[in-house]
C-alpha positions in Angstrom: -93.4 131.4 188.9 -93.4 127.8 188.8 -90.7 126.1 191.0 -89.3 122.5 190.9 -89.3 120.5 194.1 -86.7 117.7 194.2 -87.5 114.8 196.2 -84.6 112.1 196.5 -84.9 108.4 196.8 -84.3 108.6 200.6 -86.8 111.5 201.0 -90.1 109.8 200.6 -91.6 111.6 203.6 -94.9 113.8 203.4 -93.5 116.1 206.0 -90.3 116.8 204.0 -89.1 120.4 204.4 -89.0 121.0 200.6 -92.6 120.0 200.2 -93.7 122.1 203.1 -92.2 125.2 201.5 -93.7 124.5 198.1 -97.0 125.3 196.6 -99.1 122.3 195.6 -101.1 124.4 193.0 -98.2 125.7 191.0 -94.9 123.9 191.8 -93.8 120.5 190.2 -92.3 117.8 192.2 -89.3 116.1 190.4 -88.5 112.4 191.2 -86.2 110.4 189.2 -84.8 106.9 189.0 -81.3 107.4 187.3 -78.4 105.2 186.6 -76.1 107.8 188.0 -77.5 107.0 191.4 -78.0 103.2 190.9 -74.6 102.7 189.6 -72.0 104.9 191.4 -71.4 102.0 193.6 -72.7 98.5 192.5 -75.9 98.6 194.7 -77.5 95.4 195.8 -80.6 94.8 193.5 -82.8 94.6 196.5 -81.8 98.0 197.6 -82.6 99.6 194.3 -85.9 97.7 194.0 -86.8 98.9 197.5 -86.0 102.5 196.8 -87.5 102.6 193.4 -90.8 100.9 194.5 -91.1 103.4 197.5 -90.5 106.2 195.3 -93.2 105.2 192.8 -95.7 104.7 195.5 -94.7 108.0 197.2 -95.2 109.8 193.9 -98.7 108.2 193.5 -99.6 109.5 197.1 -98.5 113.0 196.2 -100.5 113.0 193.0 -103.5 111.7 195.0 -103.2 114.7 197.3 -103.1 117.2 194.4 -99.3 117.6 193.6 -98.1 117.5 190.0 -95.2 115.0 189.9 -92.8 114.9 187.0 -91.5 111.3 187.6 -88.7 109.7 185.6 -88.7 106.1 185.3 -85.3 104.3 184.7 -86.3 103.0 181.3 -87.8 106.4 180.1 -86.1 107.0 176.7 -85.7 110.7 177.5 -84.2 110.1 180.9 -80.8 111.8 181.2 -79.9 109.3 183.9 -78.6 111.9 186.3 -80.4 113.9 188.9 -78.9 117.2 187.7 -79.7 116.2 184.1 -83.3 115.4 185.1 -83.7 118.8 186.9 -82.4 120.7 183.9 -84.8 118.7 181.7 -87.8 119.5 183.7 -86.7 123.2 184.1 -86.8 123.4 180.4 -90.1 121.6 180.1 -91.8 123.9 182.5 -89.9 127.1 182.1 -88.6 126.9 185.8 -85.4 128.4 187.0 -85.8 127.8 190.9 -85.3 124.4 192.6 -86.5 123.6 196.2 -84.7 120.7 197.8 -84.0 119.2 201.3 -80.4 118.7 201.9 -79.1 115.5 200.5 -77.4 112.9 202.7 -74.3 112.7 200.6 -71.7 115.2 199.8 -71.5 114.0 196.1 -75.1 114.9 195.5 -74.9 118.3 197.5 -72.1 119.3 195.1 -74.0 118.2 192.0 -76.9 120.4 192.9 -74.7 123.4 193.9 -73.1 123.2 190.5 -76.5 123.4 188.6 -77.1 126.5 186.5 -80.5 127.0 188.3 -81.3 128.9 191.6 -81.2 125.9 194.1 -82.7 126.7 197.5 -81.5 123.9 200.0 -83.5 123.6 203.2 -82.4 121.6 206.3 -83.4 118.0 206.6 -85.4 118.4 209.7 -86.5 114.7 210.0 -83.4 114.2 212.2 -83.6 115.2 216.0 -80.2 117.1 216.0 -79.5 120.1 213.7 -76.2 120.6 212.2 -75.8 123.8 214.4 -76.6 121.7 217.5 -74.1 119.1 216.9 -71.4 121.6 216.0 -72.0 123.4 219.3 -71.9 120.1 221.2 -68.6 119.1 219.3 -66.8 122.6 219.8 -64.0 122.5 222.3 -64.2 118.8 223.2 -61.0 116.6 223.2 -63.0 113.7 222.2 -66.4 113.4 220.5 -67.9 110.4 222.4 -71.4 109.4 221.5 -72.5 108.6 225.0 -72.5 112.2 226.0 -74.1 113.4 223.0 -76.8 110.7 223.5 -77.8 112.1 226.9 -78.4 115.6 225.3 -80.7 113.9 222.9 -82.5 111.9 225.6 -83.0 115.4 227.4 -84.1 117.1 224.1 -86.7 114.4 223.2 -87.5 113.5 226.9 -87.5 109.9 225.9 -87.2 107.5 228.9 -86.7 110.5 231.3 -88.1 111.0 234.7 -87.8 114.6 235.2 -84.1 115.5 234.4 -83.0 112.0 235.4 -82.8 109.0 233.1 -85.4 106.3 233.7 -84.2 103.3 235.8 -81.4 105.5 237.2 -78.9 104.9 234.5 -78.3 106.3 231.1 -77.2 103.0 229.7 -78.2 99.4 230.2 -75.7 98.2 227.6 -74.2 95.7 230.3 -77.3 93.6 230.1 -77.3 93.5 226.2 -74.4 91.1 225.5 -75.8 87.7 225.8 -74.3 85.2 223.5 -76.3 83.3 221.0 -79.5 81.7 222.4 -80.3 78.1 221.9 -83.4 79.1 219.8 -85.3 82.2 218.7 -88.9 82.6 219.5 -89.6 85.5 217.2 -90.7 84.9 213.6 -88.6 87.7 212.1 -89.4 90.8 210.1 -92.7 91.2 208.5 -92.9 89.9 205.0 -94.9 91.7 202.3 -96.1 90.2 199.2 -94.9 92.0 196.0 -97.8 94.1 194.5 -97.9 95.2 190.9 -95.7 98.3 191.6 -93.1 96.3 193.2 -93.1 93.5 190.6 -92.6 96.0 187.8 -89.7 97.5 189.7 -88.1 94.0 190.2 -88.5 93.3 186.6 -86.8 96.4 185.6 -83.9 96.1 188.1 -83.3 92.5 187.1 -83.2 93.7 183.3 -81.0 96.8 183.7 -78.7 95.6 186.4 -78.2 91.9 186.0 -74.7 91.5 187.2 -74.8 93.5 190.5 -74.0 91.4 193.6 -77.1 90.2 195.3 -80.3 88.4 194.5 -83.8 89.7 193.9 -85.4 86.6 195.0 -88.0 86.4 197.9 -88.4 90.3 198.0 -90.2 91.1 201.2 -89.4 94.7 202.2 -92.2 97.3 203.0 -92.4 99.9 200.3 -94.9 102.5 201.8 -95.5 104.1 205.0 -98.6 101.9 205.9 -96.6 98.7 205.5 -93.5 100.1 207.3 -95.8 101.0 210.4 -97.3 97.5 210.2 -93.8 96.0 210.3 -92.7 98.3 213.3 -95.8 97.1 215.3 -95.0 93.5 214.4 -91.5 93.8 215.8 -92.4 95.7 218.9 -94.7 92.9 219.9 -92.6 90.0 218.9 -88.9 91.1 218.7 -88.4 94.1 221.1 -88.8 92.1 224.4 -85.7 90.1 223.7 -84.0 92.6 221.4 -81.8 93.9 224.2 -80.5 90.7 225.5 -79.3 89.3 222.2 -78.7 92.2 220.1 -74.9 91.4 219.9 -75.4 87.5 219.2 -74.9 85.8 215.9 -76.4 82.6 214.6 -75.7 80.8 211.4 -79.3 79.8 210.7 -81.0 82.8 212.2 -80.4 85.8 210.1 -82.6 88.3 212.0 -82.8 87.1 215.6 -84.7 89.8 217.4 -83.6 92.8 215.3 -85.9 95.5 214.4 -84.9 95.8 210.7 -86.3 99.4 210.6 -83.0 101.2 209.6 -83.9 101.0 205.9 -87.5 102.5 206.5 -86.2 105.4 208.7 -83.4 106.2 206.4 -85.5 106.1 203.2 -88.2 108.2 205.0 -91.1 105.6 205.4 -90.7 105.9 209.1 -90.0 108.8 211.4 -87.2 108.3 214.0 -89.0 110.0 216.9 -92.2 108.0 216.0 -90.4 104.7 216.1 -88.7 105.5 219.5 -91.9 106.7 221.0 -93.6 103.5 220.1 -90.7 101.7 221.8 -90.9 103.9 224.8 -94.7 103.1 224.9 -94.1 99.3 224.9 -91.8 99.7 227.8 -94.1 102.0 229.7 -96.9 99.4 229.3 -94.7 96.6 230.7 -94.4 94.9 227.3 -90.7 95.3 227.0 -87.8 95.5 229.6 -85.9 98.7 230.2 -82.6 97.3 228.7 -84.4 96.5 225.5 -86.0 99.8 225.1 -83.2 101.9 226.2 -80.7 99.9 223.9 -82.8 100.4 220.9 -83.5 104.1 221.5 -79.9 104.7 222.0 -79.1 103.3 218.6 -81.6 105.8 217.0 -81.4 109.1 218.9 -77.8 108.3 220.0 -75.8 106.5 217.4 -77.8 107.4 214.2 -77.8 111.2 215.0 -74.2 111.2 216.1 -72.8 109.5 212.9 -74.7 112.0 211.0 -73.3 114.9 213.0 -69.8 113.5 212.4 -70.3 113.1 208.7 -71.4 116.6 208.2 -68.8 118.1 210.6 -65.9 116.4 209.1 -66.8 117.2 205.6 -66.5 115.7 202.1 -62.8 114.4 202.4 -63.9 112.1 205.3 -64.3 109.0 203.1 -60.8 109.5 201.7 -59.0 109.1 205.1 -56.6 106.2 205.8 -54.9 106.7 209.1 -53.4 103.2 209.3 -52.1 103.4 205.6 -53.8 100.3 204.6 -54.1 99.4 200.9 -55.1 95.7 200.4 -57.7 95.1 197.9 -61.1 93.9 199.2 -60.8 90.1 198.9 -63.2 88.3 196.4 -64.8 86.5 199.2 -66.8 89.6 199.9 -68.5 89.3 196.5 -69.4 85.8 197.2 -66.3 83.7 196.4 -65.8 80.6 198.5 -64.3 80.9 201.9 -63.6 78.2 204.6 -64.3 80.7 207.4 -67.8 80.0 208.4 -68.5 83.4 210.1 -67.5 85.3 206.8 -69.3 82.8 204.7 -72.5 83.2 206.7 -72.3 86.9 206.8 -71.6 87.4 203.2 -74.2 84.7 202.2 -76.9 86.7 204.1 -75.9 89.9 202.7 -76.2 88.6 199.2 -79.7 87.1 199.8 -81.2 89.8 202.2 -79.3 93.1 201.7 -79.1 93.0 205.5 -76.6 92.1 208.2 -76.8 93.3 211.8 -74.3 95.6 213.4 -72.1 92.9 214.9 -71.9 91.0 211.8 -70.8 94.2 210.1 -68.4 95.3 212.8 -66.9 92.2 214.3 -67.1 89.8 211.2 -66.8 91.5 207.8 -65.4 94.9 209.2 -63.1 93.1 211.8 -61.5 90.9 208.9 -61.1 93.7 206.5 -59.3 95.7 209.2 -57.0 93.0 210.3 -56.0 92.2 206.8 -55.2 95.9 206.1 -58.1 96.4 203.4 -58.0 99.9 201.9 -60.7 101.7 203.8 -62.3 103.1 200.6 -62.7 99.6 199.3 -64.7 98.3 202.3 -66.5 101.6 202.5 -67.8 101.3 199.1 -68.8 97.6 199.6 -70.9 98.6 202.6 -72.5 101.4 200.8 -73.4 99.1 198.1 -74.6 95.9 199.7 -77.0 97.0 202.4 -80.4 98.4 201.9 -80.1 100.8 204.8 -76.8 102.1 203.6 -76.6 106.0 202.7 -73.1 107.7 202.8 -74.1 109.9 205.8 -74.7 106.8 208.0 -72.5 104.3 206.4 -69.3 106.3 206.1 -68.7 107.2 209.7 -69.5 103.6 210.7 -67.1 102.2 208.2 -64.3 104.8 207.9 -64.5 105.6 211.5 -66.0 103.0 213.8 -65.0 99.8 211.8 -61.7 100.7 210.0 -60.2 103.3 212.4 -59.3 105.2 209.3 -60.3 108.6 210.8 -57.5 108.1 213.6 -59.9 107.7 216.4 -62.6 110.6 216.0 -65.3 107.9 216.5 -63.7 105.0 218.0 -61.2 105.3 221.0 -59.5 102.0 219.8 -59.7 99.7 216.8 -62.6 97.2 217.0 -60.6 94.1 216.4 -60.7 90.6 218.1 -59.4 87.1 217.8 -61.7 84.3 217.0 -62.7 84.0 220.7 -65.1 86.9 220.5 -66.9 85.3 217.5 -66.9 82.0 219.3 -68.4 83.5 222.4 -71.1 85.5 220.7 -72.2 82.9 217.9 -72.6 79.4 216.9 -70.4 80.0 213.8 -67.2 78.3 215.1 -68.5 74.9 216.0 -69.1 73.9 212.2 -66.2 75.9 210.9 -63.3 74.3 208.9 -60.9 76.1 211.0 -60.3 75.6 214.8 -61.0 78.6 216.9 -59.0 77.1 219.9 -55.9 76.7 217.6 -53.7 79.6 217.8 -51.0 78.6 215.2 -50.7 76.1 212.4 -52.9 75.3 209.1 -56.0 74.7 211.2 -55.7 77.8 213.3 -58.6 80.3 213.1 -57.3 83.1 210.8 -58.7 85.8 213.2 -56.4 84.4 215.8 -53.4 84.9 213.6 -54.3 88.2 212.1 -55.2 89.7 215.3 -51.7 89.5 216.6 -50.3 90.4 213.3 -52.3 93.6 213.2 -51.2 94.6 216.8 -47.7 93.9 216.0 -47.4 95.8 212.7 -49.2 98.8 214.3 -47.4 98.8 217.5 -46.2 102.3 217.3 -49.5 103.7 216.6 -51.3 102.0 219.5 -48.6 101.3 222.2 -49.6 104.3 224.4 -53.4 103.6 223.9 -54.6 103.0 227.4 -57.4 100.7 226.2 -54.8 98.5 224.4 -52.3 98.1 227.1 -53.5 94.6 228.1 -53.4 93.4 224.5 -49.8 94.3 224.2 -48.9 92.8 227.7 -50.3 89.5 226.5 -48.3 89.6 223.3 -45.1 90.5 225.0 -45.4 87.7 227.4 -45.4 85.2 224.6 -41.9 83.6 223.9 -39.9 84.8 220.8 -40.6 81.6 219.1 -44.3 81.7 219.6 -44.5 85.2 218.4 -42.3 84.4 215.3 -44.6 81.4 214.4 -47.7 83.5 214.8 -46.4 86.1 212.6 -45.2 83.7 210.0 -48.5 81.8 209.9 -50.4 85.1 209.5 -48.1 86.2 206.6 -48.6 82.7 204.9 -52.4 83.3 205.2 -52.1 86.8 203.8 -50.0 85.5 200.9 -52.6 82.9 200.1 -55.4 85.6 200.2 -53.4 87.9 197.9 -52.7 85.0 195.5 -56.5 84.5 195.2 -56.6 81.2 196.8 -59.5 80.1 198.8 -59.0 80.7 202.4 
């Protein structure tokens, strides 16, 4: 009996569990570009183009290896425009009643597939290092689910950067060495840029025609769209970017969008690169003396530590995780996140880069766009959907814990032991944004004061009951309490005035 083998847009991996379980001679691979997936949030056009081009090339690779692929293009007249609809259409075409699928990375898709009137066999996504069962076993009985301890288990499991049962260099974590501020100049040319081929050009034209109003530009599309290109990019970065990655991974520069960052998250998350393959290549560079230990360890921790950890949290916490709102925030996401004018240079630069590249690095996301959203009290679901939409590497399993948990503290502290908030001082220390900003980062009150300075204290004041006993925040409150009553009143009044301007739709 013929079976359908579903391959989703972020599953373009030859070793996919559903493909391994299928029969090439008899089964039908189903792949589909559908509006239901393209529009459930307003995805960046480059993100959609990247996924569709990668899917088309992967389908061609499968056909070249003898698979029969039923591929639905977005503009096919018979396209039902949902994954479920396309599976039902192909089942009717081929007389199939069974579907093989690798578990999706979003609860929404998982439920849609469960509700199908077909026999759906869901296989584990074993492209990850930790199974769901392993993560659940690790989490069980722990008072706090801190990534650092999980990461050590992943190091032991993979044997990456281990010397017997001890970590290489005598420490698990070299993060102390990875916090240098913005350098004077960047010596790395940035990510490898690929010329658009016929497949990619067709997809870009399609996306431009079908989704003309989505936030983000399709100009200067440079992403890798197949495994060979992704591997070329990885090798390029390891040679040019990895040596300085660790030192400057938290730095930000207005005119340097990529600094020394790897830009491999989108390729790993889509399935073009294997996470273990990437980490082993980084480890090899360190072993060969081509990268320092702090760079190699810092990068590997992001992949086998943080990436695996947030996936574990997403599936452990369940479908309702994205609706959590521990701090009861309800402000609408300001229009500046969609490209409207702002006088705040850090936000202006982060959003401009996001619009043009579908990329910003983790500190821009956490300490600029995320920090501001948290300080003003944005509804977590609003900023969650924004991150999911605008970044090419964003899929809900990885994005939601980073946003709901790490960035917005909406999960009440499952991921972060305190809110990731800062005044303008942190941004000034780690970037060159502030020197050319309309606001003055050294001003604490008044019309020229950096809004982060005002909003930081406003946040702490209005959430005092929630955080007064948090041992990591005691010093923050001691500084606030040492201010005179008059100073505190001025800070709060100026913050309220700023928020009123924001709510009125004025440029801030």
